[in-house]
PABA-231533 format. One record per residue (C-alpha): x negated, y negated, z; residue in three letters; residue number from 0. Coordinates in steps of 0.02 Angstrom, whole numbers. Layout:
REM residues N
((X Y Z) ala NUM);
...
REM end
This chain:
REM residues 190
((328 -298 589) met 0);
((196 -310 454) gly 1);
((202 -335 268) asp 2);
((65 -209 235) his 3);
((80 -37 161) lys 4);
((69 113 277) glu 5);
((25 270 183) gln 6);
((-31 444 226) gln 7);
((-152 543 117) pro 8);
((-79 621 -41) val 9);
((-20 801 -15) arg 10);
((-87 894 -166) val 11);
((-56 1071 -103) gly 12);
((115 1101 -180) ala 13);
((55 1035 -349) ala 14);
((-92 1156 -345) val 15);
((21 1302 -299) arg 16);
((149 1258 -435) arg 17);
((12 1247 -566) arg 18);
((-70 1410 -510) arg 19);
((96 1502 -513) arg 20);
((143 1429 -682) ala 21);
((-18 1504 -751) leu 22);
((20 1667 -658) glu 23);
((-149 1664 -570) leu 24);
((-193 1735 -400) thr 25);
((-291 1638 -271) leu 26);
((-434 1759 -300) ala 27);
((-442 1717 -487) val 28);
((-437 1530 -451) val 29);
((-573 1553 -319) ala 30);
((-682 1645 -443) glu 31);
((-656 1513 -579) arg 32);
((-684 1365 -462) ser 33);
((-819 1432 -347) gly 34);
((-709 1389 -197) leu 35);
((-660 1516 -65) ser 36);
((-489 1599 -56) val 37);
((-462 1541 125) pro 38);
((-502 1361 76) phe 39);
((-384 1368 -74) leu 40);
((-247 1438 38) ser 41);
((-274 1294 160) gln 42);
((-266 1169 16) val 43);
((-103 1244 -49) glu 44);
((-29 1235 127) asn 45);
((-91 1056 153) asp 46);
((-201 1113 298) lys 47);
((-358 1052 207) ala 48);
((-392 909 88) arg 49);
((-512 945 -54) pro 50);
((-653 824 -89) ser 51);
((-655 741 -258) arg 52);
((-782 869 -321) thr 53);
((-680 1015 -254) ser 54);
((-521 943 -331) leu 55);
((-607 928 -500) glu 56);
((-671 1108 -489) arg 57);
((-497 1165 -440) leu 58);
((-419 1067 -584) ala 59);
((-542 1145 -708) asp 60);
((-496 1318 -644) ala 61);
((-312 1276 -669) leu 62);
((-344 1205 -845) arg 63);
((-288 1030 -800) thr 64);
((-366 871 -731) thr 65);
((-382 802 -555) ala 66);
((-278 652 -611) val 67);
((-137 766 -668) glu 68);
((-140 862 -503) leu 69);
((-134 699 -405) leu 70);
((9 634 -514) ala 71);
((106 795 -480) ala 72);
((67 789 -293) ala 73);
((204 772 -166) asp 74);
((227 589 -128) pro 75);
((141 532 28) ala 76);
((255 460 159) ala 77);
((249 272 139) ser 78);
((337 113 183) val 79);
((302 -43 82) asp 80);
((381 -214 103) val 81);
((375 -333 -45) val 82);
((418 -508 12) arg 83);
((505 -638 -96) ala 84);
((387 -768 -166) glu 85);
((430 -951 -141) pro 86);
((482 -1039 -301) val 87);
((438 -1223 -316) pro 88);
((589 -1338 -329) ala 89);
((632 -1377 -509) gly 90);
((537 -1226 -577) asp 91);
((652 -1145 -704) phe 92);
((520 -1043 -797) asp 93);
((560 -860 -825) pro 94);
((480 -747 -695) arg 95);
((451 -561 -672) thr 96);
((417 -486 -502) arg 97);
((368 -307 -464) thr 98);
((473 -237 -322) leu 99);
((380 -71 -301) val 100);
((192 -71 -290) arg 101);
((81 75 -334) gly 102);
((105 243 -419) his 103);
((279 305 -372) his 104);
((424 399 -450) gln 105);
((524 240 -473) leu 106);
((479 70 -541) his 107);
((581 -83 -499) ala 108);
((564 -260 -566) ser 109);
((659 -421 -544) glu 110);
((679 -536 -694) phe 111);
((731 -717 -665) thr 112);
((781 -832 -808) gly 113);
((778 -785 -990) asp 114);
((644 -691 -1085) his 115);
((608 -637 -1263) asp 116);
((784 -586 -1313) ala 117);
((721 -511 -1475) gly 118);
((611 -385 -1387) arg 119);
((681 -209 -1396) glu 120);
((649 -84 -1257) phe 121);
((653 105 -1262) gln 122);
((599 195 -1104) his 123);
((559 378 -1086) arg 124);
((666 401 -930) asn 125);
((829 335 -859) asp 126);
((850 158 -793) glu 127);
((979 52 -705) leu 128);
((1003 -135 -735) met 129);
((1088 -234 -596) tyr 130);
((1140 -416 -615) val 131);
((1100 -500 -449) ala 132);
((1146 -677 -509) asp 133);
((1208 -754 -670) gly 134);
((1257 -656 -825) ala 135);
((1174 -557 -964) val 136);
((1216 -484 -1131) glu 137);
((1141 -314 -1165) ile 138);
((1137 -230 -1334) glu 139);
((1120 -40 -1322) ala 140);
((1146 87 -1458) glu 141);
((1229 -41 -1571) gly 142);
((1354 -105 -1442) arg 143);
((1352 -266 -1343) ala 144);
((1392 -267 -1157) tyr 145);
((1423 -425 -1056) arg 146);
((1379 -409 -874) leu 147);
((1407 -532 -732) gly 148);
((1349 -546 -552) arg 149);
((1360 -377 -465) gly 150);
((1380 -274 -625) asp 151);
((1266 -129 -671) thr 152);
((1222 -39 -831) leu 153);
((1146 136 -831) tyr 154);
((1041 191 -980) leu 155);
((979 367 -1008) thr 156);
((801 392 -1067) gly 157);
((773 356 -1251) gly 158);
((912 226 -1271) val 159);
((852 75 -1371) arg 160);
((910 -88 -1294) his 161);
((877 -274 -1277) arg 162);
((948 -404 -1161) trp 163);
((963 -592 -1139) arg 164);
((1022 -706 -1001) ala 165);
((1179 -802 -1047) thr 166);
((1173 -927 -903) val 167);
((1026 -1017 -820) pro 168);
((943 -941 -666) asp 169);
((1005 -766 -708) thr 170);
((922 -634 -602) arg 171);
((924 -449 -644) ile 172);
((844 -301 -558) val 173);
((788 -154 -664) val 174);
((754 13 -579) val 175);
((681 150 -688) ala 176);
((611 324 -668) val 177);
((423 305 -691) ala 178);
((349 350 -860) glu 179);
((234 483 -785) his 180);
((383 582 -719) ile 181);
((445 724 -830) glu 182);
((629 682 -805) ala 183);
((685 691 -986) val 184);
((778 845 -1040) gln 185);
((798 900 -1221) asp 186);
((955 804 -1270) arg 187);
((965 887 -1442) thr 188);
((1055 1039 -1372) arg 189);
REM end
């Protein structure tokens, strides 16, 4: 069992097809705009061929977007990633933050140990979940204070302003949030 990341190539085909259909373009029109062949574009959309960087950029131009945007919208590659706990020296009570998910994914997760800048206010674009693994915290959200202890969770929808502080030493919380690049926010004004 290794601690390394096993990942397959990104599957960009569905993202290309979604973009093309959203623009109501045929494969023939995209082929003409990009200088790529219809059979090749069909293979790309069906994940039977992987475009080179140059071909992906030409394809993105034809779809009036960027290669980065197409890659961000790509179907996630199958991956397994183990993030091991880091040893903490005895007597070290400094606040720590540890990333629990590496890379560009749909979720971000971090572990916070100890206290941090309690005056700092957060407002994230997408939803997040705060889980108290050890200790206790006080969270202020939308003008209300919530006291959470070990095992408690707090769910915040995107756009909620909040701040938190540890109320006991060695508090450890895990925050899992939908990544900022994901369009998960709906119009909440309706």
